[in-house]
N, C-alpha and C positions, 0 to 999 in steps of 0.2 A: 795356241803355245800352251804347253803345259809350265803346272808350277809347281815349286818342290816346298815342301812343308817349310823350307829357311826365307825362299821368298816372300810369305805373304805376310802381310800390314794386320795388326789389329786394328778392327774399326774404330774411332775413336770414342770415346765415353759420350755416353747421352748426357746432355745438359740436365745442371742440377735442377730439381723441380722446387718447385716458388717458394715452397713452407720449408723446404729444406734449407734454402740461402738466406729465409728472415728466423728461423732458428739461431742459423749457427750467427747472422748478425744481428741478434738481437743479446747479445750475451754485453756486446760492448756496449759504454757509458753512450747514450744518446747525451750530441752538444749540435748546438746551432747549424745550420747548411754549410757545409762547405769549410769546417774547422775543427780543428785537434784537441781535444781533450788537453789542460794543462798536467804535469806532473814527467817523474823521471821515464823513458821509455817514447817520449814524444816525438822526437825526436826535431827537432829544430824548425818553429814554423815563422811565416815571414810576417808584416808589416800588419798583415791584412790576416791571420790568421787559418792562411789555405794551408792544403796539406803539399809537403814539398812532395818533389818528382822521384819516385821512385818507396814512396812511406808505405806502397802496400806491396812490396816488390819482394826480393825472397826472405821468406821463415818470418814474414808480417801478418799473413794472409791467415784469419781462422785462428788468430792467439787472443787469448780473452784478457781482457785488461784487468786488473783489481779496479774494483770504484774507488775504494780507499785511497790507491794511490792516485788518481785521479784529480779528485781536490773535488771544491764544489762546482757545482755548472754554473756559468754565467749567461743571463740573456739581456739584450740590449732590446727594451723595446720603446715605442714611439704610440701616443695616444696620439691621433691626427682628426679623429672627427666624433664627435658624439650623440647618436641619432636626437632629435627633437622630440619624437613621439617614446620612446624610449624615456626618455629624462622626464618627459609627460605624465607618465602613469608612475614612473619612481617616484617622483616629487607630489603627486595624487596621494600616493597611499602613505607615504612619509608624514604628509601634515593631516590626513584624516587620525595616523596617531598620534601625535601632535593633538588634533583637537580633542580629540575622545581625553587626553591628559587632563589638557585644560578645564573640559568638564569634572573628572574625577576630582581633581586637583582642589579645584571651586566647594567642588560641595564638603571633599575632608576637612578643609579650614573651615568651613560657618560650620560643620557641625564641632567642632574641637574650640572654636569659639563661641558656640552656644554651651558645649559644656562646662566653661570654665565661665559661662556667668557674664561675658562679658558684653553682650548686645544689653541686657538691664541693669549692669552697671553705669554701662552710660547714660542710658535711659534713664534711670537715677539722677546722675548729676546733673542732667538739663534739665530735671526738674527742678531740683535745688538751685539750680541757676536763676532759673524762671523764667527761659527762654523756651518762650510755645513752639514757635520760627524751627526749631531744632529739633523739638519733637518728631515732624514729620520726614525728617530725614530718618528713623528708625522703621517707618512706612518701606522704607526704598530696600531695607539691610533683610527682609524677609526672605525665606528660604528660596521659595518661588520664583521671586524677581531676580534672586542673584543665579539661580539656575537658568533663567531664560539670556541674563547678559553673559553668563558663559557659553551660553549655547549660540549667541550672534558673536563673541568674540572666536571661537571655534572654526565657524562659517567664513566668518570673516578673512581667518585665518587658511584657512584649507585655499581659499580661491587664491589669496595671497601668495601663498608657499608653489602652489600649480603653477602658477603663473612668472613665477622669478626663474622658478628649475626652468621650465624649457623657455624662458627668454635669457637665461647666465648660460643655457645648450646651443643657444644660436648664438651669440657674441665667444663662445668658446671655439665655434668652429669658425667665425670671421679670425678672431686672433690663430688659431691653431694652421691657415691656409698662410698666415703673414712669416711666422716664425717657425711653423714645424710643429705643434703641439709640444705638450708635454712627456719628456722622455723619462723612463727606467728603467732600472737595471734589476734585475730579480736573479737571486739563488735561489738553490736548492740544499742548505743551511742542515 
């Protein structure tokens, strides 16, 4: 069977390469799965935000959408579970930072009060009153005792905050299983 030049059909074009397809679609604004960006030219969307039939039809493929016309993207997320191990690590590190701040703040307050001669004024007042029982109180306000007390408070703080953060993650997971978690709406304004 002979063919004439007019009878030949052109072979179908090869499918576009993956990189070319991604490059063509990367100019469109990113939205949540199955939704169309709001704004002019979006073509009406249903209640679920699904793309209407034929939206990618004639004239719509490969056309760039101006991000300024599309408006801010909105994504609705739900925090349904908190990993207790990560909550424990985070609460431990934060409580260590708070413990360091407690020790440093106690040292700064002691130095400020000492430079203002508050401790000597209190000791003179107790001597003038004649109460020898309260003079022993000044022995407890020495710098090394104040620092050791602040360190004990910081260690207790580290233990309690770490335990409470971990227990809080477990409680959140239980409550989130019942009510669905915390819902957030994020935009890219």
